[in-house]
DRENRO-543918 format. One record per residue (C-alpha): residue in three letters; y, z, x. Coordinates in steps of 0.02 Angstrom, whole numbers, padded with zeros to 5 digits, always signed. Layout:
// residues N
ALAYZX;...
***
This chain:
// residues 879
MET-03064-03377-07138;SER-03129-03476-06986;LYS-03028-03482-06823;SER-02999-03635-06717;ASP-03070-03651-06541;SER-02898-03627-06464;GLU-02873-03461-06550;ILE-03046-03400-06498;GLN-03010-03452-06318;GLU-02844-03357-06323;HIS-02928-03197-06382;LEU-03061-03211-06247;MET-02925-03225-06113;ILE-02840-03069-06181;LEU-03004-02973-06171;ASP-03033-03032-05992;ASN-02860-02970-05944;LEU-02893-02802-06023;VAL-03055-02785-05928;ASP-02969-02830-05765;ASP-02832-02701-05797;GLN-02960-02567-05833;GLU-03055-02608-05675;LEU-02893-02599-05575;LYS-02853-02431-05651;ASP-03027-02365-05609;GLU-03007-02424-05430;LEU-02836-02340-05414;GLN-02906-02179-05486;SER-03046-02178-05359;LEU-02920-02203-05218;ASP-02814-02059-05285;ASP-02967-01947-05288;LEU-03009-01994-05109;LEU-02830-01961-05053;GLY-02832-01792-05139;GLU-02992-01743-05049;LEU-02918-01793-04881;GLN-02761-01691-04914;GLU-02865-01538-04962;GLU-02967-01554-04802;GLU-02807-01570-04699;ALA-02731-01419-04784;ALA-02888-01317-04752;ALA-02890-01360-04566;PRO-02781-01241-04460;VAL-02640-01339-04379;LYS-02525-01261-04252;THR-02350-01317-04286;PRO-02235-01308-04135;GLU-02097-01182-04158;PRO-01934-01273-04189;ARG-01794-01241-04067;VAL-01614-01227-04125;GLU-01472-01273-04010;TRP-01293-01252-04069;ARG-01169-01376-03999;LYS-00982-01391-04018;ARG-00926-01558-04090;ASP-00759-01645-04114;ILE-00691-01714-04277;THR-00794-01874-04261;GLY-00957-01781-04232;ASN-00970-01811-04044;ILE-01033-01671-03933;VAL-00894-01580-03836;TYR-00953-01522-03665;ALA-00875-01372-03579;ARG-00902-01453-03408;PRO-00885-01630-03340;ARG-01037-01743-03335;SER-01064-01721-03148;SER-01075-01532-03168;ARG-01198-01551-03312;ASN-01312-01657-03206;GLN-01304-01530-03068;SER-01340-01392-03194;ASN-01493-01486-03254;LYS-01554-01499-03075;ALA-01518-01315-03051;ASP-01620-01275-03206;HIS-01765-01372-03129;ILE-01749-01275-02969;ARG-01737-01111-03064;LYS-01904-01142-03149;THR-01990-01136-02980;ASP-01891-00988-02915;PRO-01915-00804-02960;PRO-01828-00759-03124;PHE-01703-00644-03041;ILE-01619-00641-02871;ALA-01546-00474-02821;PRO-01365-00489-02764;ASP-01325-00474-02580;THR-01278-00295-02546;ASN-01178-00342-02392;CYS-01043-00427-02495;GLU-00887-00323-02525;VAL-00854-00287-02709;ALA-00737-00173-02801;PHE-00883-00071-02871;THR-01033+00006-02787;PRO-01152-00005-02935;GLU-01330+00056-02947;THR-01461-00071-02903;VAL-01529-00183-03037;GLU-01699-00102-03020;CYS-01628+00072-03053;PHE-01530+00011-03203;LEU-01686-00075-03272;GLN-01786+00085-03247;ASP-01652+00181-03342;LEU-01660+00058-03487;GLN-01851+00058-03487;HIS-01851+00248-03487;SER-01733+00247-03636;LEU-01846+00123-03723;SER-01999+00234-03699;GLU-01907+00387-03764;SER-01832+00301-03916;SER-01906+00336-04086;GLY-01971+00207-04207;ASP-01809+00196-04306;GLU-01717+00142-04147;ALA-01821-00014-04126;SER-01729-00175-04101;PRO-01694-00278-04256;LEU-01819-00411-04303;GLU-01786-00582-04237;THR-01711-00703-04358;PRO-01829-00849-04386;LYS-01769-01007-04304;LEU-01716-01145-04420;LEU-01756-01328-04404;ALA-01601-01435-04386;SER-01578-01621-04363;SER-01520-01672-04191;ASN-01409-01809-04262;TRP-01259-01721-04333;SER-01174-01878-04399;THR-01330-01933-04493;ARG-01353-01761-04567;GLN-01174-01754-04627;SER-01189-01927-04704;LEU-01346-01874-04798;PHE-01259-01718-04863;SER-01111-01821-04925;GLU-01224-01946-05010;ARG-01319-01809-05101;TRP-01158-01728-05160;ARG-01091-01897-05216;ALA-01249-01932-05314;GLU-01246-01761-05395;ARG-01059-01761-05436;PRO-01073-01842-05611;ARG-01197-01710-05666;LEU-01088-01573-05593;VAL-00938-01640-05689;ASN-01040-01638-05848;THR-01097-01459-05815;ALA-00920-01400-05776;VAL-00856-01473-05941;ALA-01005-01414-06043;GLN-00987-01232-05990;GLU-00813-01229-06067;ASN-00889-01263-06238;VAL-00860-01112-06352;ALA-01017-01129-06457;THR-01072-01008-06590;ARG-01177-00879-06501;ILE-01262-00718-06546;CYS-01216-00557-06458;GLN-01335-00530-06312;GLN-01318-00341-06324;CYS-01358-00301-06504;GLY-01436-00469-06550;ARG-01363-00470-06726;ASN-01177-00509-06734;PRO-01093-00670-06677;ALA-01018-00661-06502;ALA-00830-00644-06488;VAL-00806-00608-06302;ARG-00878-00673-06140;CYS-00877-00550-05994;CYS-00900-00628-05823;ASP-00950-00460-05748;CYS-01086-00421-05876;ARG-01202-00561-05823;PRO-01343-00602-05853;ARG-01293-00556-06031;PRO-01109-00604-06039;PHE-01086-00636-06227;LEU-01041-00486-06336;CYS-00984-00458-06512;ALA-00824-00365-06549;ASP-00910-00196-06574;CYS-01017-00209-06417;ASP-00864-00266-06319;VAL-00770-00107-06365;SER-00917+00008-06327;MET-00955-00078-06162;HIS-00780-00102-06093;THR-00709+00065-06141;ARG-00813+00123-05993;HIS-00799-00035-05885;VAL-00614-00063-05901;LEU-00588-00181-05755;HIS-00713-00313-05808;ASN-00649-00491-05826;ARG-00664-00544-06009;ASP-00625-00701-06110;ALA-00598-00711-06298;MET-00691-00848-06393;THR-00593-00841-06556;ALA-00466-00978-06521;GLY-00593-01114-06487;PHE-00579-01095-06297;PHE-00606-00956-06172;GLN-00445-00855-06170;PRO-00425-00724-06032;LEU-00403-00548-06098;PRO-00316-00403-06012;PRO-00407-00235-06018;THR-00292-00170-06157;THR-00334-00311-06280;PHE-00488-00324-06391;VAL-00548-00430-06538;VAL-00540-00368-06718;ASP-00587-00488-06861;LYS-00567-00639-06748;ALA-00391-00583-06701;LEU-00325-00503-06542;SER-00266-00324-06551;HIS-00188-00204-06426;CYS-00270-00040-06373;VAL-00256+00095-06240;ARG-00372+00093-06091;LEU-00387+00229-05959;VAL-00392+00214-05770;PRO-00574+00239-05717;VAL-00559+00398-05613;GLU-00677+00543-05592;MET-00638+00689-05709;PRO-00696+00870-05694;ASP-00828+00938-05811;LYS-00729+01099-05839;ILE-00545+01143-05825;CYS-00556+01319-05897;GLY-00684+01449-05949;CYS-00708+01374-06121;SER-00855+01269-06176;PRO-00854+01088-06110;GLU-00868+01028-06290;SER-00689+01083-06321;LEU-00620+00958-06195;ARG-00533+00803-06261;VAL-00475+00651-06162;SER-00304+00580-06203;PRO-00200+00442-06124;GLY-00061+00494-06006;LYS+00071+00397-05913;ILE+00049+00211-05885;VAL+00018+00155-05707;ALA-00011-00012-05624;VAL-00185-00024-05549;VAL-00199-00158-05415;THR-00371-00226-05372;MET-00431-00387-05291;ASN-00420-00464-05465;GLY-00234-00426-05479;ARG-00130-00298-05571;HIS-00186-00205-05728;ASP-00074-00090-05830;LEU-00180+00060-05883;SER-00153+00241-05937;MET-00197+00391-05831;PRO-00323+00505-05917;GLU-00277+00684-05966;LEU-00394+00823-06017;VAL-00344+00951-06149;CYS-00444+01104-06202;GLU-00428+01124-06390;ALA-00477+01307-06376;CYS-00353+01372-06247;GLN-00235+01223-06233;ALA-00268+01207-06045;THR-00229+01036-05975;TRP-00281+00931-05826;THR-00200+00776-05752;ALA-00261+00673-05605;GLY-00177+00704-05437;VAL-00176+00611-05273;ALA-00338+00696-05217;ASP-00424+00641-05378;LEU-00369+00462-05348;ASN-00435+00467-05170;ARG-00606+00525-05230;SER-00613+00373-05344;ASP-00567+00253-05201;TYR-00386+00231-05254;TRP-00230+00251-05148;PRO-00060+00291-05223;ALA+00095+00187-05189;THR+00199+00347-05192;LEU+00157+00530-05217;GLN+00206+00508-05400;PHE+00089+00355-05406;ALA+00171+00240-05532;THR+00063+00112-05443;VAL-00110+00139-05370;TYR-00211+00023-05259;ALA-00399+00007-05249;THR-00446+00037-05067;ASP-00546-00124-05072;VAL-00378-00215-05076;PHE-00328-00133-04911;PHE-00495-00172-04830;SER-00482-00353-04887;PHE-00303-00371-04825;GLU-00351-00303-04654;GLU-00501-00418-04640;ILE-00401-00571-04695;LYS-00262-00522-04574;MET-00386-00518-04431;ALA-00458-00687-04480;ALA-00286-00764-04510;PRO-00158-00662-04411;GLY-00014-00769-04471;LEU-00041-00718-04652;SER+00105-00617-04717;CYS+00098-00472-04837;GLN+00201-00574-04962;ALA+00077-00718-04956;PHE-00069-00601-04988;LEU+00020-00524-05136;ARG+00063-00695-05206;MET-00122-00729-05209;LEU-00150-00566-05304;ASN-00011-00611-05426;GLN-00097-00777-05461;ARG-00259-00686-05497;THR-00164-00569-05612;VAL-00112-00717-05719;ARG-00284-00797-05707;PHE-00367-00645-05786;GLY-00241-00629-05927;CYS-00130-00491-05859;THR+00055-00484-05818;GLY+00169-00402-05691;LYS+00212-00418-05507;ILE+00159-00316-05356;SER+00294-00245-05243;ALA+00278-00302-05062;ASP+00373-00152-04989;SER+00268-00029-05087;PHE+00106-00115-05037;GLN+00148-00120-04852;LYS+00201+00062-04846;SER+00043+00118-04937;PHE-00064+00010-04823;PHE+00009+00089-04665;GLU-00010+00265-04736;TRP-00192+00227-04778;GLU-00220+00164-04601;ALA-00134+00319-04531;VAL-00260+00431-04620;ARG-00404+00329-04550;PHE-00326+00342-04376;GLU-00315+00532-04390;VAL-00497+00542-04441;ASP-00544+00439-04288;ASN-00441+00557-04180;ILE-00540+00704-04247;CYS-00698+00609-04198;LYS-00622+00579-04025;GLU-00616+00390-04037;GLU-00527+00302-03893;PRO-00468+00133-03960;PHE-00380+00078-03800;ASN-00514+00118-03670;CYS-00640-00016-03623;PRO-00818+00053-03612;ALA-00864-00072-03475;CYS-00712-00024-03370;THR-00739+00164-03376;PRO-00725+00258-03260;ASP-00682+00119-03134;MET-00579-00031-03186;LEU-00596-00187-03081;ALA-00437-00275-03136;VAL-00292-00260-03257;SER-00191-00412-03307;VAL-00007-00394-03355;ASP+00102-00528-03431;GLY+00242-00550-03556;ASN+00237-00630-03728;ARG+00408-00700-03772;LYS+00351-00750-03947;HIS+00349-00569-04006;TYR+00536-00556-04029;ARG+00616-00477-04183;PHE+00777-00531-04267;LYS+00921-00409-04272;ASN+00959-00454-04453;ALA+00781-00407-04508;ALA+00750-00252-04612;ARG+00852-00111-04535;SER+00757+00045-04578;GLU+00787+00207-04485;GLU+00611+00271-04519;GLN+00500+00312-04372;ALA+00344+00210-04341;ILE+00180+00293-04388;PHE+00094+00231-04230;GLU+00241+00254-04112;GLY+00183+00276-03933;VAL+00000+00244-03974;PHE-00006+00067-03904;ILE+00173+00011-03880;ALA+00266+00131-03764;LYS+00418+00221-03832;ASP+00579+00128-03796;GLU+00663+00287-03735;ASP+00530+00316-03602;VAL+00537+00136-03542;LYS+00727+00136-03535;ARG+00729+00299-03436;PHE+00605+00227-03311;VAL+00697+00061-03291;ASP+00864+00149-03264;HIS+00785+00262-03134;ILE+00714+00112-03039;HIS+00879+00018-03044;ASN+00981+00168-02989;THR+00860+00214-02849;THR+00836+00039-02778;LYS+01016-00019-02800;HIS+00949-00152-02919;VAL+00837-00247-02798;SER+00793-00421-02858;GLY+00621-00493-02829;ARG+00620-00627-02697;GLY+00449-00705-02673;VAL+00368-00781-02522;CYS+00314-00943-02606;GLY+00484-01011-02652;GLY+00535-01073-02824;GLU+00642-00991-02956;TRP+00577-00928-03124;SER+00700-00864-03251;ALA+00561-00766-03337;ALA+00551-00650-03187;ARG+00733-00625-03140;GLU+00799-00446-03135;THR+00943-00434-03257;SER+01034-00273-03293;GLN+01105-00310-03465;ARG+01019-00325-03631;SER+01018-00494-03715;ALA+01167-00535-03825;SER+01069-00657-03932;LYS+01022-00637-04115;VAL+00858-00549-04074;ASP+00828-00364-04044;GLU+00660-00347-03957;GLU+00638-00502-03849;GLY+00449-00491-03835;LEU+00302-00386-03777;GLU+00238-00346-03603;LEU+00050-00324-03617;ALA-00085-00249-03506;VAL-00265-00306-03533;CYS-00429-00273-03443;ARG-00542-00415-03388;HIS-00643-00405-03549;GLY-00493-00442-03659;VAL-00470-00262-03717;LEU-00287-00219-03747;LEU-00236-00065-03646;SER-00050-00040-03667;ALA+00113-00130-03706;LEU+00301-00110-03710;ASN+00449-00195-03792;MET+00554-00310-03685;TYR+00744-00305-03705;ARG+00801-00387-03541;GLY+00678-00529-03519;GLU+00526-00514-03408;ILE+00604-00405-03273;PHE+00489-00334-03139;ALA+00523-00155-03194;TYR+00420-00185-03352;PRO+00254-00224-03267;LEU+00295-00085-03144;TYR+00303+00038-03290;LEU+00133-00020-03355;GLN+00059-00014-03181;GLU+00118+00165-03160;LYS+00054+00213-03332;LEU-00120+00142-03299;ALA-00135+00196-03117;SER-00246+00344-03161;ARG-00386+00226-03214;GLN-00435+00184-03034;ILE-00387+00000-03042;THR-00437-00114-02898;PHE-00340-00274-02935;PHE-00171-00295-03018;CYS-00154-00470-03092;MET+00003-00565-03138;ASP+00059-00745-03150;VAL+00200-00711-03025;THR+00113-00588-02910;CYS+00179-00680-02757;LYS+00355-00631-02813;TYR+00315-00462-02891;TRP+00222-00384-02743;PRO+00366-00398-02618;TYR+00474-00319-02753;LEU+00349-00176-02772;GLN+00346-00148-02585;ARG+00535-00131-02581;VAL+00536-00015-02732;ALA+00399+00094-02657;LYS+00507+00123-02502;SER+00647+00192-02610;CYS+00531+00285-02732;PRO+00394+00377-02635;GLU+00315+00432-02798;LEU+00265+00250-02827;GLN+00187+00227-02655;HIS+00010+00248-02728;LEU+00032+00087-02828;LEU+00015-00012-02666;ASN-00167+00044-02657;MET-00205-00089-02788;LYS-00237-00265-02726;PRO-00117-00402-02783;PHE-00200-00540-02883;LEU-00121-00705-02936;SER-00203-00773-03093;VAL-00320-00917-03054;PHE-00240-01049-03165;HIS-00062-01008-03110;ALA-00116-01012-02928;LYS-00162-01195-02949;ALA+00020-01231-02992;HIS+00075-01161-02823;ASP+00057-01239-02652;PHE-00113-01216-02571;LYS-00053-01087-02444;CYS+00008-00974-02583;GLU-00152-01005-02680;VAL-00264-00952-02534;LYS-00162-00796-02500;TRP-00140-00733-02678;SER-00262-00818-02797;GLY-00404-00715-02868;ALA-00525-00857-02831;TYR-00509-00813-02646;GLN-00499-00622-02660;ASP-00651-00530-02594;GLY-00729-00423-02730;ALA-00640-00505-02876;GLY-00790-00599-02943;LEU-00744-00722-03078;THR-00595-00622-03140;LEU-00468-00748-03201;GLY-00314-00640-03218;GLU-00274-00738-03377;GLU-00345-00613-03501;VAL-00173-00580-03575;GLU-00161-00764-03622;GLN-00327-00750-03712;CYS-00262-00602-03812;ASN-00099-00694-03845;ALA-00198-00829-03934;PHE-00225-00694-04065;LEU-00065-00592-04051;SER+00055-00740-04053;ARG-00002-00786-04228;ILE+00047-00612-04288;ALA+00223-00642-04220;VAL+00254-00766-04359;THR+00274-00619-04478;THR+00323-00471-04367;LYS+00487-00552-04313;HIS+00552-00525-04491;MET+00490-00345-04506;SER+00580-00183-04477;LYS+00561-00102-04307;ALA+00439+00028-04373;GLY+00341-00099-04474;ARG+00324-00214-04324;THR+00262-00073-04213;ASP+00135-00015-04343;MET+00069-00189-04379;LEU+00049-00236-04195;THR-00035-00071-04154;LEU-00153-00086-04301;MET-00202-00265-04257;ALA-00226-00216-04075;MET-00346-00076-04125;ARG-00447-00193-04237;TRP-00451-00325-04100;ASN-00519-00197-03977;GLN-00648-00138-04102;GLN-00715-00314-04117;LYS-00722-00324-03927;PHE-00820-00160-03920;ASP-00944-00218-04053;ASN-00982-00379-03957;LEU-00971-00311-03780;ALA-01159-00313-03749;ILE-01172-00494-03804;SER-01021-00544-03700;LEU-01087-00463-03540;THR-01260-00537-03567;ARG-01195-00712-03593;ARG-01078-00699-03447;TYR-01221-00645-03335;GLN-01326-00792-03393;LYS-01187-00916-03358;THR-01149-00837-03189;THR-01331-00851-03135;LYS-01340-01034-03185;SER-01174-01074-03100;LEU-01230-00986-02941;GLN-01387-01092-02930;SER-01283-01249-02952;GLN-01156-01196-02821;LEU-01291-01154-02694;GLN-01361-01328-02720;ASN-01188-01402-02691;LEU-01173-01305-02529;GLU-01340-01369-02465;SER-01291-01547-02512;MET-01128-01532-02417;LYS-01218-01465-02263;ALA-01336-01614-02266;GLN-01195-01737-02297;LEU-01083-01673-02158;THR-01226-01620-02043;VAL-01150-01450-02009;THR-01223-01277-01991;ALA-01179-01117-02082;SER-01086-01051-01930;GLN-00979-01209-01924;LEU-00937-01189-02108;GLU-00887-01010-02076;ASP-00771-01071-01938;TRP-00693-01193-02061;VAL-00664-01052-02184;ASN-00574-00951-02050;ASP-00472-01104-02002;VAL-00411-01125-02182;LYS-00368-00940-02195;ASP-00272-00945-02031;TRP-00178-01100-02087;ALA-00131-01017-02252;GLU-00071-00859-02164;ALA+00041-00958-02048;SER+00223-00948-02104;THR+00314-01110-02135;THR+00487-01032-02116;THR+00478-01014-01926;THR+00462-01199-01889;THR+00607-01292-01810;ASN+00545-01465-01858;ASP+00651-01540-01998;ALA+00504-01643-02063;ASP+00397-01486-02077;ALA+00535-01397-02173;LEU+00549-01544-02293;ALA+00360-01549-02315;SER+00360-01365-02362;ARG+00502-01393-02485;ILE+00408-01539-02565;GLU+00254-01430-02593;VAL+00359-01295-02675;LEU+00450-01415-02791;VAL+00290-01504-02844;ALA+00207-01336-02881;SER+00357-01279-02984;ILE+00366-01440-03086;LYS+00180-01434-03123;ARG+00189-01252-03175;ARG+00335-01280-03293;SER+00249-01430-03370;GLN+00087-01333-03396;ARG+00174-01185-03480;LEU+00300-01283-03581;TYR+00229-01231-03750;LYS+00175-01057-03693;ASP+00343-00996-03630;ALA+00444-01056-03780;ASP+00404-01070-03965;GLY+00564-01162-04013;ASN+00640-01331-03979;LYS+00792-01256-03892;GLY+00686-01157-03770;ARG+00577-01307-03730;ALA+00733-01415-03708;ARG+00797-01294-03574;ILE+00630-01303-03483;ARG+00629-01494-03492;ARG+00807-01497-03423;LYS+00753-01387-03278;ILE+00606-01503-03246;ARG+00721-01653-03240;GLU+00836-01563-03117;GLU+00691-01517-03004;LYS+00624-01695-03011;GLY+00795-01759-02958;HIS+00798-01637-02813;LEU+00619-01684-02768;THR+00666-01869-02765;SER+00804-01838-02639;VAL+00693-01729-02529;VAL+00553-01860-02531;GLU+00677-01996-02481;LYS+00736-01891-02333;TYR+00557-01856-02281;ASN+00506-02040-02292;ARG+00651-02088-02175;MET+00588-01965-02045;VAL+00402-02006-02038;PRO+00300-02165-02000;ILE+00271-02284-02144;THR+00087-02235-02151;GLU+00136-02056-02196;THR+00267-02093-02329;LEU+00254-02015-02502;CYS+00262-02090-02676;LEU+00342-01980-02810;GLU+00226-02036-02950;THR+00072-02005-02842;ILE+00113-01828-02789;LEU+00153-01777-02969;SER+00000-01858-03047;GLY-00134-01738-02985;GLU-00217-01664-02830;THR-00134-01737-02677;ALA-00194-01749-02498;TRP-00030-01719-02407;PRO-00007-01830-02252;TRP+00025-01678-02144;GLN-00148-01614-02193;LEU-00239-01773-02137;PRO-00322-01782-01965;HIS-00228-01856-01818;SER-00377-01850-01700;LYS-00566-01844-01705;SER-00563-01666-01772;VAL-00612-01626-01952;ASP-00466-01647-02069;LEU-00397-01503-02171;ARG-00448-01585-02334;THR-00632-01580-02286;LYS-00616-01400-02228;ARG-00532-01356-02391;ARG-00674-01432-02492;ALA-00800-01330-02395;PHE-00687-01177-02413;ASP-00684-01196-02603;ILE-00873-01213-02618;ILE-00907-01063-02506;MET-00777-00955-02593;SER-00847-01004-02763;GLY-01023-00952-02711;ARG-00961-00785-02647;ARG-00865-00751-02806;LEU-01020-00791-02910;GLU-01126-00671-02807;GLU-00993-00537-02829;GLU-00986-00572-03015;GLN-01171-00537-03032;LYS-01148-00367-02951;ILE-00994-00330-03054;LEU-01080-00374-03217;VAL-01228-00261-03176;ALA-01105-00120-03143;GLU-01014-00155-03306;MET-01177-00157-03403;ASP-01217+00011-03326;HIS-01044+00076-03374;HIS-01065+00014-03551;TRP-01236+00093-03569;LYS-01176+00260-03501;SER-01022+00252-03612;LEU-01130+00231-03766;SER-01241+00375-03712;THR-01089+00485-03680;ARG-01017+00438-03848;SER-01180+00485-03933;ASP-01180+00654-03846;THR-00998+00684-03895;LEU-01034+00650-04079;ARG-01185+00765-04074;GLU-01077+00904-04000;LEU-00944+00874-04133;SER-01076+00886-04269;CYS-01135+01053-04202;LEU-00956+01114-04182;PHE-00901+01074-04359;SER-01059+01147-04433;SER-01036+01315-04346;GLU-00975+01466-04439;THR-00832+01486-04316;MET-00759+01317-04362;LYS-00782+01352-04548;ASN-00678+01509-04532;SER-00546+01433-04417;GLN-00380+01358-04468;CYS-00429+01178-04429;GLY-00340+01107-04581;LEU-00500+01052-04670;SER-00577+01133-04821;GLU-00762+01168-04836;GLU-00783+01007-04933;GLY-00682+00916-04800;LEU-00794+00982-04662;LYS-00947+00921-04755;GLY-00869+00750-04774;LEU-00827+00748-04589;GLN-01009+00786-04550;SER-01058+00631-04651;ILE-00930+00526-04556;ILE-00999+00587-04390;LEU-01175+00551-04448;ARG-01125+00372-04492;LYS-01043+00349-04322;ARG-01197+00416-04234;HIS-01303+00291-04329;GLN-01186+00149-04275;ILE-01194+00204-04093;LYS-01383+00211-04105;GLU-01387+00031-04165;MET-01267-00024-04028;LYS-01376+00060-03896;ALA-01531-00026-03963;GLN-01441-00194-03958;ALA-01372-00166-03782;ARG-01540-00107-03716;ASP-01627-00259-03789;PHE-01503-00383-03716;TYR-01487-00301-03544;LEU-01676-00284-03522;GLN-01701-00467-03562;VAL-01562-00541-03456;LEU-01594-00431-03304;SER-01780-00469-03314;GLY-01745-00654-03301;ALA-01762-00709-03483;GLU-01672-00872-03518;ASP-01685-00886-03708;ILE-01607-00731-03786;ASN-01584-00724-03974;PHE-01404-00681-04021;LEU-01415-00741-04201;TYR-01444-00573-04285;SER-01281-00504-04218;ASP-01131-00528-04333;SER-00984-00625-04261;ALA-01076-00649-04098;ASP-01002-00820-04068;GLU-00830-00793-04139;TYR-00762-00678-04004;ASP-00862-00734-03854;SER-00747-00878-03811;ASP-00649-00762-03696;TYR-00793-00762-03574;GLU-00820-00948-03553;ILE-00838-00993-03370;SER-00749-01156-03333;ASP-00760-01259-03178;ASP-00580-01215-03140;GLY-00628-01035-03119;LEU-00771-01069-03000;
***
């Protein structure tokens, strides 16, 4: 059949197109080959990739970077960093400056650390550095990409979540023959079992989480239920405890295991009702039943000595860890979570809150006694031993307890360990009141604070304990506490000061030191046995000093105290950020329960401080060094700006001190008296406004404070009007202006060609800040030395204890421990020695780097390094 010309032409065009396509494919293939060769050559060539640098930054909810300092300070810090690159890596502190400690020189301390490094064995080497991770600098973009990827993957995830609920016909993954009837989530990677394999496997592993597949869906099964012929049947399961191999002299083959009484076993997966195992010898009819000691060996803890309920110790560990992470969590809330998990895994029954809490405290009491045997000191700061620079004392009114709470007469397990006994405190307060004829504290700075008034009667409100008075060192370590029953009377901090006086404290810090110290001086005259307390130096917390008039601030504030360094005096407030959240639950507890819970949380808080002490001191030293460089630059800039010499600046400093020491009560000028009264009222209003939500946790308490603020503002208005009528119009005051922020009072402005007080004060602040920073460097070196020696002493103590408990004399003595108990104690001491060894290696590594001038120190391999270091942030307010 012949084809027309058009058809032939069409076929020719098709062939041409095919040829062109083939040529294009050949060309693309050649380009792919060439690209592959180039990539192989590039891969073969060694390329040095710059090491990525990770910088962690705090961001707000919108993703913006949150800076700890204002922009001007950051610019100055950048300039200081540039200057530091050209300077030597370390500047030894000036030894002429007075400080509370006389530490060893940095060189000696470095030699000590280097000597320790040379003597250390290979297993004490510092941990390997964690490789740095590459992270995008644009946080918002990175989060958007993450969200988009999750959004794109969500449909597939939904399909997977639904598909895994399909109960398909499966073959048993244990025997490989019978159809599967049960899925065990704890037997992965082979979770599907037939009925026979399920019985054989989970007779031994009773607490596994299983689901039946017979009903067409995954049905949770309790441990006492199994599958027989596609139906659920009940059986007896035993509590998995260790059992002895022999209970009599008969052959072990004659022993038979039988179920005993039913107990509730509580694990992190909820409550399970199981039977206690019993051993019976068929030959001699001897029997064995598990006791409390047998439960302890299997990591269980009984609810009572008859143990109708037993708890896995993992539940107690978990509750303690969750309580530390979320202090406001109540015991009832934790148990409600366990009850929900009980239902989720197919079991029934509730867990008693009273029983759980009592068992938890008894378990903690045993751990505390073991630590006492090992000579642990939970309320002594390693960096403050043997000399303590400062102790901060303040009250926490949120730790009250309702009178109608649980009224148990039982004694607290940890009574007197952290919180002083009420009888001792009452006896001391009564003695002070009787001896001093009930002297009230009248301060030198004016103002009235109800929190510090000396009342003689207990509160008649609906609360029993009204709060806690706390003593804390400058590293945030809790030292001691007492219950308040009469408000924040001065006798309470006096009791704590007397109790801690043996620790060689230099500074005693309070938020009302200007009122407390005159009280102490009067009490010491009537009580000679308290005269030694005046050897401490009074210290007004830095932030509270800013709420006073400037004269009071210069005289009492820690920012102007020689030798104080950067001690804030606000360390109690930092601890209260943690403790106040516990008060949500302790106010409803019994007296004993409240004492035990607070003491336990205080010990765990201190332990976290001890674990991160090396990191905290290292970071604080780094920040102090950077801040000192910046402050020295500010000082030089001010000299150039004002064209003054160092001697002139020193004269200005003395002028400011003399002005602050001058008493305002001796003046006969009415305008001067009104000016002094205005300063006092403004300081009082600002202080009340700043502490509005700290001093009261209820609306009624805050309403009283607001009412007092309104009254003081009314009084201030009348005083300002009187003052304005007595002075020239150029020196009049505006109420809104003086309450808005820092005010240059007219009586501080120059009236001649002399330098005004405001300029002298600015120079005074810069110079004082530089001196405090230099002192802080010395103090931190001393504290690093204290910490290092404390770790070494602790290691020696544990070694001596190990030798003591392994001696024949101790084995034969009546120490209360059996031979098996002594062996277990040796293992505990060995574990503690290993932990101390790791802490020494970490401390040596950090201290060597920071004192040698290293700027980039890797903290990433230390657990919780960032979580508890916020206490040591240096703000501009503290400089």
